[in-house]
VMD Tcl script that draws the C-alpha trace (Angstrom):
set ca {
  {21.33 -14.52 15.37}
  {21.10 -10.77 15.72}
  {19.33 -9.43 18.80}
  {15.36 -7.76 17.55}
  {16.79 -4.59 19.96}
  {19.73 -4.47 18.05}
  {18.16 -5.35 14.50}
  {15.46 -2.64 14.26}
  {17.78 0.37 14.34}
  {20.21 -0.80 12.24}
  {17.01 -0.58 9.93}
  {15.60 1.79 10.13}
  {19.22 3.86 10.07}
  {19.69 2.29 6.88}
  {16.39 2.45 4.71}
  {15.90 5.71 6.19}
  {19.37 7.37 4.61}
  {18.92 5.50 1.73}
  {15.61 6.51 0.47}
  {15.02 10.22 2.83}
  {12.32 11.21 0.52}
  {9.31 8.54 -0.37}
  {5.60 8.88 -0.92}
  {3.30 6.43 -2.72}
  {3.76 6.05 -6.67}
  {0.06 5.79 -7.66}
  {-1.33 9.03 -9.02}
  {-3.35 11.55 -7.76}
  {-5.36 14.64 -6.67}
  {-7.41 14.57 -3.85}
  {-8.27 11.71 -1.51}
  {-10.92 10.12 -3.30}
  {-8.67 9.53 -6.27}
  {-6.14 7.96 -3.97}
  {-9.05 5.85 -2.96}
  {-9.98 4.20 -5.91}
  {-6.24 3.93 -7.28}
  {-5.47 2.06 -4.70}
  {-8.48 -0.51 -4.95}
  {-7.33 -0.50 -8.59}
  {-3.81 -1.83 -7.33}
  {-4.84 -4.99 -6.32}
  {-3.01 -7.33 -8.32}
  {-1.69 -4.64 -10.08}
  {1.22 -2.24 -10.40}
  {1.48 0.96 -10.27}
  {2.43 1.78 -13.43}
  {-0.28 0.63 -15.53}
  {-3.06 1.40 -12.86}
  {-1.57 4.51 -12.61}
  {-2.25 4.35 -17.14}
  {-5.49 3.37 -16.34}
  {-6.82 6.43 -13.56}
  {-4.81 9.03 -16.30}
  {-8.21 7.88 -18.38}
  {-10.70 7.84 -15.03}
  {-9.88 10.63 -13.32}
  {-10.02 12.32 -16.27}
  {-13.78 11.34 -17.31}
  {-14.90 11.35 -13.81}
  {-12.76 12.67 -11.17}
  {-15.42 12.64 -8.01}
  {-16.93 10.87 -6.80}
  {-20.93 12.10 -7.95}
  {-19.01 11.96 -11.59}
  {-18.02 7.86 -10.71}
  {-21.32 7.14 -8.93}
  {-23.19 7.84 -11.72}
  {-20.82 6.94 -14.58}
  {-22.24 3.57 -16.68}
  {-20.92 1.00 -15.13}
  {-19.77 -0.60 -19.21}
  {-17.81 2.52 -19.59}
  {-15.92 1.59 -15.89}
  {-15.27 -1.75 -17.30}
  {-13.71 -0.89 -20.67}
  {-11.41 1.85 -18.40}
  {-10.26 -0.45 -16.19}
  {-10.04 -3.42 -18.01}
  {-6.48 -4.04 -18.42}
  {-5.44 -3.80 -14.47}
  {-7.00 -7.54 -13.61}
  {-10.27 -8.55 -11.45}
  {-12.34 -5.92 -13.90}
  {-15.73 -6.72 -12.97}
  {-15.52 -7.03 -9.43}
  {-12.80 -3.35 -8.98}
  {-16.11 -1.45 -11.44}
  {-18.51 -2.38 -9.51}
  {-16.29 -1.75 -6.24}
  {-15.15 1.26 -6.92}
  {-18.90 2.29 -8.61}
  {-19.79 1.04 -5.08}
  {-17.33 2.65 -2.89}
  {-18.19 6.40 -4.84}
  {-21.93 5.65 -4.42}
  {-21.35 5.11 -0.49}
  {-19.13 8.03 -0.15}
  {-22.38 10.47 -1.45}
  {-23.94 8.69 0.94}
  {-22.47 8.63 3.90}
  {-20.46 11.45 3.93}
  {-20.95 13.92 1.09}
  {-18.36 12.59 -1.08}
  {-15.64 13.12 0.83}
  {-13.21 10.47 2.29}
  {-13.08 9.80 5.61}
  {-10.14 10.28 8.07}
  {-10.93 6.94 9.93}
  {-10.28 3.03 9.59}
  {-13.28 1.89 11.07}
  {-15.77 3.62 8.72}
  {-13.07 3.52 5.83}
  {-12.54 -0.34 6.11}
  {-16.74 -0.49 5.60}
  {-16.21 1.30 2.15}
  {-16.78 -1.83 -0.76}
  {-13.34 -2.57 -1.84}
  {-11.94 -1.07 1.21}
  {-9.34 -3.25 3.39}
  {-6.87 -2.80 6.20}
  {-4.33 -1.49 3.21}
  {-6.16 0.06 0.90}
  {-7.14 2.72 4.53}
  {-3.80 3.00 5.21}
  {-2.82 3.92 2.14}
  {-5.13 7.06 2.34}
  {-4.68 7.37 5.92}
  {-1.20 7.32 5.89}
  {-0.66 9.50 2.31}
  {-3.09 12.32 2.55}
  {-3.73 12.71 6.20}
  {-0.49 12.44 7.32}
  {-1.48 9.46 10.00}
  {0.77 6.52 11.40}
  {0.29 3.28 10.10}
  {1.67 0.06 8.29}
  {0.72 -0.54 5.08}
  {0.94 -3.97 4.91}
  {1.73 -4.91 0.39}
  {3.49 -8.02 -1.04}
  {6.93 -6.03 -0.51}
  {6.18 -5.32 3.17}
  {5.19 -8.96 4.16}
  {7.85 -10.61 2.28}
  {10.40 -8.17 3.01}
  {9.49 -8.46 6.77}
  {9.41 -11.71 7.43}
  {12.74 -12.30 5.19}
  {14.60 -9.64 7.80}
  {12.83 -11.81 10.95}
  {10.58 -8.76 11.94}
  {7.53 -11.00 12.00}
  {6.64 -14.41 11.81}
  {3.05 -13.41 10.92}
  {1.74 -14.76 7.34}
  {-1.53 -12.94 7.06}
  {-1.36 -9.03 6.11}
  {-3.02 -8.13 9.73}
  {-0.85 -10.05 11.79}
  {1.84 -8.75 10.16}
  {0.19 -5.35 10.35}
  {-0.13 -4.94 14.05}
  {3.01 -7.09 14.63}
  {5.69 -4.38 13.67}
  {3.61 -2.26 15.37}
  {4.25 -3.09 18.07}
  {7.84 -3.57 17.30}
  {8.82 -0.20 15.59}
  {8.82 3.72 16.69}
  {4.91 4.68 15.96}
  {6.93 7.98 14.13}
  {8.43 5.51 11.75}
  {5.41 3.27 10.43}
  {4.60 5.36 7.32}
  {8.03 5.63 6.36}
  {8.89 2.34 6.89}
  {5.94 0.42 4.29}
  {7.43 2.80 1.80}
  {11.32 1.81 2.19}
  {10.42 -1.43 2.16}
  {8.18 -0.84 -0.96}
  {11.07 1.31 -2.68}
  {13.77 -1.42 -0.99}
  {11.53 -4.46 -2.57}
  {12.14 -3.07 -5.63}
  {15.75 -1.60 -5.88}
  {16.89 -4.95 -3.82}
  {14.75 -7.96 -2.45}
  {13.63 -8.90 -5.33}
  {10.41 -12.09 -4.28}
  {12.91 -14.35 -6.84}
  {15.96 -13.29 -6.91}
  {17.02 -10.61 -3.86}
  {19.83 -9.16 -4.70}
  {21.47 -10.42 -1.38}
  {25.41 -9.95 -1.78}
  {24.90 -6.94 -2.26}
  {21.80 -5.64 -0.16}
  {23.42 -3.53 2.50}
  {20.85 -5.41 4.87}
  {22.14 -8.77 4.71}
  {23.99 -8.64 8.19}
  {20.95 -8.23 10.05}
  {18.73 -10.76 7.33}
  {17.22 -14.14 8.99}
  {16.75 -15.01 5.19}
  {20.23 -14.24 4.53}
  {21.15 -15.36 6.89}
  {19.91 -18.69 7.45}
  {20.52 -19.52 3.78}
  {24.59 -18.85 4.14}
}
mol new
graphics top color blue
foreach p $ca { graphics top sphere $p radius 0.5 }
foreach p [lrange $ca 0 end-1] q [lrange $ca 1 end] { graphics top cylinder $p $q radius 0.2 }
display resetview
């Protein structure tokens, strides 16, 4: 089995070369819009969220607009993202909390972000990395699956995985690493049918080595 000290540089070099420019796939024109879009992305594809937010942000582009909207209107717009009742309540409550606590601006502090309705560490880290250029690891389903398959973590929960990866990876790679794995998951390391035979990381992948 390849040692972690040898595996990590290989993974980072391969992914950074394969995906030299990476960014969130959620459409937005402000920190507020990215925050709302990320809340809506739970259990939903980015493509579908983008279709929904094109309508939502056209009507309610700012925190005051969304806070003052009819909950019924919000639900009708975001229905296709799934769990629309809770999501509608959360995004409106989040908008109101931003108005009440931060003059409608999105805070740049993770402790403040995760206290907002509907915002967990994943959502907070998406905003911090994409808007405020912070280094953080966003653990979505791709990051969770692939980091486990590669043998980078044995943790099962997203927060445990986040902190485990932070200990093992150079800090300057954290934000890009999350996006690299998202891109890689969509292209190669599918949840059900990973393309292991053509994967450029199969020689350092615990999942491939054990299954072979």
